[in-house]
C-alpha positions in Angstrom: -29.0 -27.4 5.3 -25.4 -26.6 4.3 -24.7 -23.0 3.1 -21.6 -21.4 1.6 -20.7 -17.9 0.9 -18.9 -16.7 -2.2 -17.5 -13.0 -3.0 -16.5 -11.5 -6.0 -13.0 -9.8 -5.7 -13.0 -8.3 -9.2 -15.2 -8.0 -12.3 -12.7 -7.0 -15.0 -8.8 -6.9 -15.5 -8.2 -3.6 -13.9 -10.8 -3.7 -11.1 -10.2 -1.9 -7.8 -8.9 -3.8 -4.8 -10.7 -2.1 -1.7 -14.0 -4.1 -2.1 -12.2 -7.3 -2.2 -10.2 -6.7 1.0 -13.4 -5.7 2.6 -15.2 -8.9 1.5 -12.2 -11.1 3.0 -12.1 -9.1 6.3 -15.8 -8.4 6.9 -17.8 -10.8 4.6 -17.4 -13.9 6.2 -17.0 -15.6 3.0 -15.5 -19.0 2.1 -14.3 -18.1 -1.4 -13.2 -15.1 -3.2 -13.3 -15.0 -7.0 -11.4 -12.6 -9.3 -12.7 -12.7 -12.7 -10.5 -10.6 -15.0 -10.5 -11.8 -18.5 -12.4 -10.1 -21.4 -12.5 -11.3 -25.1 -9.3 -9.5 -26.1 -7.4 -9.5 -22.8 -6.0 -13.1 -23.4 -4.7 -12.4 -26.7 -2.8 -9.2 -25.3 -1.5 -11.5 -22.5 -0.3 -13.9 -25.1 1.5 -11.2 -27.0 3.1 -10.3 -23.8 4.1 -14.0 -23.3 5.8 -14.3 -26.4 8.2 -11.3 -25.7 8.7 -12.6 -22.2 8.0 -16.2 -21.3 7.7 -15.3 -17.8 4.9 -12.9 -18.3 1.5 -13.1 -20.1 -0.6 -13.2 -16.7 -2.9 -10.2 -15.3 -0.9 -7.0 -14.9 -2.4 -6.5 -11.3 -1.7 -10.2 -10.2 1.3 -9.2 -7.9 -0.4 -6.2 -6.6 -3.7 -8.1 -5.6 -1.8 -11.1 -4.1 0.3 -8.7 -2.1 -2.9 -7.3 -0.7 -4.9 -10.4 0.0 -2.8 -13.4 0.6 -2.3 -12.9 4.3 -5.7 -11.9 4.9 -7.2 -14.8 3.0 -5.0 -17.4 4.9 -6.0 -15.6 8.1 -9.7 -15.8 7.3 -9.6 -19.2 5.7 -10.8 -17.9 2.2 -9.8 -19.7 -0.8 -9.0 -17.7 -4.1 -10.2 -18.7 -7.4 -9.1 -16.5 -10.3 -8.4 -16.5 -14.3 -5.6 -14.0 -13.6 -3.3 -16.6 -15.2 -4.6 -15.4 -18.4 -2.0 -16.8 -21.1 0.5 -18.0 -18.4 -1.2 -19.7 -15.3 2.1 -21.6 -14.5 4.0 -18.3 -14.2 1.2 -16.7 -12.1 1.3 -19.6 -9.8 5.0 -19.2 -9.4 5.0 -15.5 -8.8 2.0 -16.1 -6.1 4.2 -18.6 -4.4 7.1 -16.3 -4.3 4.8 -13.6 -2.7 3.5 -16.0 -0.1 7.1 -17.0 0.8 8.2 -13.4 1.3 5.3 -12.8 3.5 6.2 -15.8 5.6 3.0 -17.9 4.8 2.9 -21.6 5.2 0.8 -24.5 4.2 -0.6 -23.0 1.1 -1.2 -25.2 -2.1 -1.4 -23.3 -5.4 -3.0 -24.8 -8.6 -2.7 -23.6 -12.1 -5.1 -25.0 -14.5 -3.9 -25.5 -18.1 -5.4 -26.8 -21.3 -7.5 -23.7 -22.7 -4.6 -22.7 -25.1 -5.0 -24.5 -28.4 -2.8 -22.3 -30.5 -0.5 -25.4 -31.5 -3.7 -27.0 -33.1 -4.8 -24.1 -34.9 -3.9 -25.5 -38.3 -6.5 -28.2 -38.0 -9.3 -25.7 -37.8 -8.6 -23.4 -40.7 -11.7 -24.9 -42.5 -13.9 -24.0 -39.6 -16.4 -20.9 -40.0 -15.9 -17.9 -37.9 -18.9 -17.0 -35.8 -18.8 -13.4 -36.3 -18.2 -13.4 -40.4 -19.1 -16.9 -41.5 -16.0 -17.1 -43.3 -13.3 -19.9 -42.9 -10.7 -19.3 -40.5 -8.2 -19.5 -43.2 -8.7 -16.0 -44.1 -7.0 -14.9 -41.0 -4.0 -17.3 -41.2 -0.6 -15.6 -40.5 -2.3 -13.1 -38.3 -3.4 -15.3 -35.4 -1.7 -14.7 -32.0 -3.8 -16.9 -29.5 -6.4 -19.3 -29.4 -8.1 -20.1 -26.1 -11.0 -22.3 -25.5 -13.5 -21.6 -22.9 -13.1 -24.3 -20.3 -15.6 -25.3 -17.6 -15.2 -26.3 -14.1 -13.3 -29.6 -14.6 -9.8 -28.4 -13.7 -10.8 -26.2 -10.7 -13.0 -28.9 -9.4 -9.8 -31.3 -9.6 -7.5 -28.7 -7.9 -10.2 -28.1 -5.0 -10.5 -32.1 -4.5 -6.6 -32.0 -4.3 -6.7 -29.3 -1.4 -5.6 -26.3 -3.5 -6.0 -23.1 -1.7 -5.4 -20.9 -4.5 -6.5 -21.8 -8.0 -5.3 -19.7 -11.1 -6.6 -20.5 -14.4 -6.5 -19.1 -18.0 -9.7 -19.0 -20.2 -12.5 -20.4 -18.3 -16.3 -19.5 -18.8 -16.9 -16.6 -16.2 -19.6 -18.6 -14.4 -17.4 -21.6 -14.0 -15.3 -19.9 -11.5 -18.2 -19.6 -9.2 -19.8 -22.8 -10.0 -16.8 -24.9 -9.2 -16.9 -24.3 -5.6 -20.4 -25.1 -5.5 -20.2 -28.5 -6.9 -17.3 -29.2 -4.9 -18.8 -28.2 -1.6 -22.3 -29.4 -2.1 -21.2 -32.8 -4.1 -23.3 -31.8 -7.0 -23.6 -34.3 -9.8 -22.0 -33.1 -13.1 -24.8 -34.4 -14.9 -27.5 -33.1 -12.8 -28.1 -30.3 -15.2 -31.1 -28.9 -13.1 -28.8 -28.0 -10.4 -25.8 -27.2 -12.5 -28.1 -24.7 -14.3 -28.9 -23.0 -10.9 -25.2 -22.7 -10.1 -24.5 -21.1 -13.5 -27.0 -18.5 -12.9 -25.5 -17.6 -9.5 -22.2 -17.2 -11.2 -23.4 -15.0 -13.8 -25.1 -12.7 -11.3 -21.7 -12.4 -9.6 -19.2 -12.4 -12.4 -19.3 -8.7 -13.1 -18.6 -7.6 -9.5 -20.0 -4.1 -8.7 -22.3 -4.3 -11.6 -25.0 -6.2 -9.4 -24.4 -3.9 -6.5 -25.4 -0.8 -8.1 -22.4 0.3 -10.1 -23.7 -0.2 -13.7 -27.2 0.5 -12.5 -26.6 4.0 -11.3 -28.2 6.9 -13.0 -28.6 10.1 -10.8 -32.3 11.2 -10.1 -33.6 8.2 -12.0 -31.9 5.3 -10.4 -29.9 6.7 -7.3 -27.3 4.6 -5.6 -25.5 5.8 -2.5 -21.9 6.3 -1.9 -20.7 4.8 -5.2 -17.0 5.6 -4.3 -17.3 2.9 -1.4 -19.0 0.4 -3.7 -19.3 -3.0 -2.2 -18.8 -6.1 -4.3 -21.3 -8.9 -4.2 -21.8 -12.2 -2.0 -23.8 -14.9 -2.8 -25.1 -17.1 0.3 -25.7 -20.3 -1.4 -27.8 -23.4 -0.1 -27.0 -27.0 -1.2 -30.6 -27.0 -3.1 -29.2 -23.9 -5.3 -31.3 -21.3 -3.6 -29.2 -18.0 -2.9 -29.3 -14.8 -1.4 -27.2 -11.9 -3.3 -26.0 -9.4 -0.7 -23.1 -7.3 0.0 -21.0 -6.3 3.0 -23.3 -4.5 5.7 -22.4 -0.7 5.7 -20.8 -0.7 2.2 -21.7 1.6 -0.7 -24.0 0.7 -3.4 -27.3 -1.4 -3.3 -28.6 -4.8 -4.2 -32.2 -4.8 -5.3 -34.5 -6.3 -7.4 -33.5 -4.0 -10.3 -29.9 -4.2 -9.9 -30.1 -8.2 -10.0 -32.5 -8.2 -13.0 -30.3 -6.0 -14.9 -27.1 -8.1 -14.3 -29.2 -11.2 -15.1 -29.9 -10.0 -18.4 -26.5 -8.5 -19.0 -24.7 -10.3 -22.3 -27.6 -12.9 -22.5 -28.7 -13.7 -26.1 -31.4 -16.1 -25.0 -32.5 -16.2 -21.5 -33.8 -19.7 -22.0 -30.5 -21.1 -23.5 -27.4 -19.7 -21.8 -24.6 -21.9 -23.0 -21.7 -22.5 -21.1 -19.2 -25.4 -21.1 -20.7 -26.8 -18.1 -24.4 -26.9 -19.1 -27.2 -24.7 -20.6 -28.7 -22.6 -17.8 -32.7 -21.6 -18.5 -33.4 -18.1 -16.7 -37.1 -18.1 -17.4 -38.6 -19.5 -14.4 -36.6 -17.5 -11.9 -38.0 -16.0 -8.8 -36.3 -12.9 -7.3 -37.5 -11.5 -4.2 -36.2 -8.6 -2.0 -36.2 -10.3 1.5 -34.4 -7.3 3.3 -32.3 -4.4 2.4 -29.5 -5.2 0.2 -30.8 -8.9 0.1 -32.3 -10.5 -2.9 -33.3 -14.1 -2.9 -32.9 -16.1 -6.2 -34.8 -19.4 -6.6 -35.7 -21.5 -9.6 -33.8 -22.0 -12.9 -33.3 -24.8 -14.8 -30.5 -26.4 -16.9 -29.9 -28.8 -19.7 -27.0 -31.1 -21.0 -23.6 -29.3 -21.6 -22.9 -28.7 -25.3 -20.7 -31.2 -27.2 -18.5 -28.3 -28.4 -16.4 -25.6 -26.9 -16.2 -21.9 -27.9 -12.6 -20.7 -28.9 -11.7 -17.2 -28.8 -9.0 -16.4 -31.4 -6.9 -13.2 -31.1 -5.4 -11.9 -34.3 -3.5 -8.8 -35.4 -6.1 -6.7 -37.3 -5.1 -3.2 -38.1 -3.6 -0.1 -36.4 -5.9 2.9 -35.1 -4.5 6.3 -35.1 -6.2 9.0 -32.9 -5.5 12.6 -33.0 -7.4 15.1 -30.6 -7.3 18.9 -30.0 -9.5 21.3 -28.2 -11.1 24.5 -28.9 -12.8 26.8 -26.4 -14.6 30.3 -26.3 -16.8 32.0 -28.8 -17.1 30.1 -31.9 -15.5 27.0 -30.7 -17.8 24.5 -32.3 -17.4 26.3 -35.7 -13.7 26.1 -35.4 -13.7 22.5 -34.5 -15.8 21.9 -37.4 -13.4 23.8 -39.6 -10.5 21.9 -38.2 -12.2 18.6 -39.3 -12.6 19.9 -42.7 -8.9 20.8 -42.9 -7.8 17.4 -42.1 -10.4 16.0 -44.4 -9.3 18.2 -47.3 -5.4 17.5 -46.4 -5.9 13.7 -46.4 -7.5 13.9 -49.9 -4.9 16.5 -51.2 -2.0 13.6 -50.3 -4.4 10.8 -51.6 -4.3 9.1 -48.2 -6.7 6.3 -47.9 -7.8 4.5 -44.8 -10.4 1.9 -44.2 -12.4 3.8 -42.0 -12.3 7.3 -40.4 -14.3 9.2 -37.8 -14.6 12.9 -37.2 -16.0 13.3 -33.7 -17.0 16.5 -31.7 -16.8 15.0 -28.2 -19.9 16.0 -26.4 -21.9 16.5 -29.3 -21.9 13.6 -31.9 -19.2 11.3 -30.8 -21.3 8.5 -29.6 -24.6 8.6 -31.9 -23.5 10.8 -35.0 -26.2 13.1 -35.6 -29.1 11.1 -34.9 -29.9 12.4 -31.4 -28.0 15.6 -31.8 -30.2 18.0 -30.0 -27.8 21.0 -29.5 -29.0 24.1 -30.9 -27.1 26.6 -29.0 -23.4 27.9 -29.0 -21.0 25.8 -26.6 -18.2 27.2 -25.2 -15.9 24.4 -25.4 -15.5 21.2 -27.7 -12.8 18.6 -28.3 -12.1 17.3 -31.7 -11.4 13.7 -32.1 -10.3 12.2 -35.6 -9.7 8.5 -35.6 -8.5 6.5 -38.3 -8.2 2.8 -39.1 -5.8 1.2 -41.4 -3.5 -1.8 -42.0 -0.4 0.6 -42.4 1.0 2.2 -39.4 2.5 4.9 -41.6 -0.5 5.9 -43.0 -1.9 6.1 -39.4 1.0 8.1 -38.4 0.3 10.8 -41.4 -3.4 11.1 -40.2 -2.6 11.9 -36.6 0.2 14.4 -37.6 -2.3 16.3 -39.5 -4.2 16.9 -36.3 -1.2 17.9 -34.6 -0.4 20.3 -37.5 -3.5 22.3 -36.6 -1.8 23.8 -33.7 0.1 26.4 -35.8 -1.8 26.0 -39.2 -5.4 27.0 -37.9 -7.9 27.4 -37.0 -7.3 29.8 -34.2 -7.1 28.8 -30.5 -6.6 25.2 -30.7 -4.8 23.4 -27.7 -4.2 20.0 -25.7 -3.3 18.3 -29.0 -2.7 14.6 -28.6 -1.9 11.7 -30.7 -1.4 7.9 -30.4 -1.3 4.9 -32.6 -2.3 1.4 -31.3 -1.9 -1.9 -33.0 -5.3 -3.6 -32.4 -5.9 -7.4 -31.7 -9.2 -8.2 -32.6 -11.1 -11.4 -31.7 -12.8 -14.2 -33.8 -14.7 -17.2 -32.3 -15.1 -20.8 -33.6 -16.5 -24.1 -31.9 -14.2 -26.9 -31.6 -14.8 -30.6 -30.3 -14.7 -30.8 -26.6 -12.4 -33.8 -26.7 -9.7 -31.7 -28.4 -8.9 -30.2 -25.1 -6.6 -31.7 -22.6 -7.0 -30.4 -19.2 -4.1 -30.4 -16.8 -3.6 -29.1 -13.2 -0.2 -28.5 -11.8 0.7 -27.4 -8.4 3.0 -25.2 -6.1 3.3 -25.5 -2.4 4.5 -23.1 0.2 
C-alpha cells in the first residue's frame, strides 16, 4: 500500500522557520505545506499590491525561500503554499530569482490564479453578506479585495505538469494538503468518501504547531515539553485515506489524542458538515487511537458532494482604531489608573468628541472579560491602562490617543511608558458566488 508523508511548514503568516527546516531535513517528507493566509491577510496584501504591483505576497516569502529551497531540492521535497496572497505571479518570480542566485537548476515553479474576483464585484452588489444579512451594496466604495476560496483544481494541474513549487493565492486551507493526496493516489474527484478523509487530514495539519501541543499547552493542567523547540506535524497517509499524525522524533511538543481532538474541532461549526470547495467532510465517525508516543492514527470519516457555490472573502476599509496606553506602579496603582481613565472620559465629553466604540481597559484586571470574572480583591502593585477608540474619522482617533499621552503631566501621579497608535482597519465580509464565475489559471516559471 502506497504511503506519502506531508509536513506543515507554517500555520499562519508570521510563523517561525526552524520547525520547517527540521521537517525538510529530518522528517523524511514528500511535501511541505506553508499555510499563511488568514481572513484579513489577503486584503492587507491587496492594499500592498495597489501601492506596488510587484508586492502583495507574504512578507516572509523571500526569507522562507532563502532558508528552504536548497534543502527541499536536496531532499526531494515539493513545496505547496498560499504565500502568493494577492500576487502569486510576483511570488513565483521572486522565488525563481532566489533559486537562480543559489545556483539551483531543474525547478518548475507554478502560480495558481483565479481567486481574485474583485473585477467582477459589481455583479454581486445585490448579494447578501453572510455576517450581517445586508446587501453588499452597502460596502460599495470601501471594498479593496474580493477573493474566492478555491479548491485543489489549480494545485492539482500544477502537480500533473511537474511543478516542484506551487504558490497560490486564496485557497481553502485543507486543499493545500488534499491536492498532493489526490495527485499521488489518483483519487477520483467525485469519490467524496475519500475526498472527505483527505479534507479531515488537511484540517488536522493546517494550523501547524497547534496539533503538536502549541495551542493545547496549559501548565499543570495540560503540560507539554520543550515548547520552545516545538516540532510541526507530519501526516503519514495511506492510499485508503488512513493516516498517522506525528512529528520529528526528538522535537519538542507532543502529538496525543487530546491535541488531535482539539485541533479536529478547531473552527468547526458543524462536525457532520465541514464545507470546503472540494467536498463536505463528515467528522462524526472518525476513530482516533494513540498507537505510539507522538503517533495518533486517524481512520474513518465521510464525505459528500462539493458545494455549487464558493465563499468569497471581501476586504473593505472599515474604520480607524486609536489606542493609547500608560502604566501606573506602586501604592495605589489601580486607583490612579481608574482616575486616569475617568480623566480621559471627562475630557472627551467636555470636547464633545464622539466615537463609535470606546474601551477603558485595565490590562491584567478587566481587559479580556470586563468585570464578569473579576476576582481581584487586593491591591496590585502595577497596572497598565489601555484606552481604545473605534471611529471613521482619523482626526478623532488622534484626539483620543493624545488625551492619553497628556496624562503624563496632567495627572494622576506616576504615569509612565505612554504609547499611542492609530491603525486603519480592513474588515472582512463574506458572500457566496456561483462556482462557474471563477476562472482558474496556472502559470509557470522554470529554473
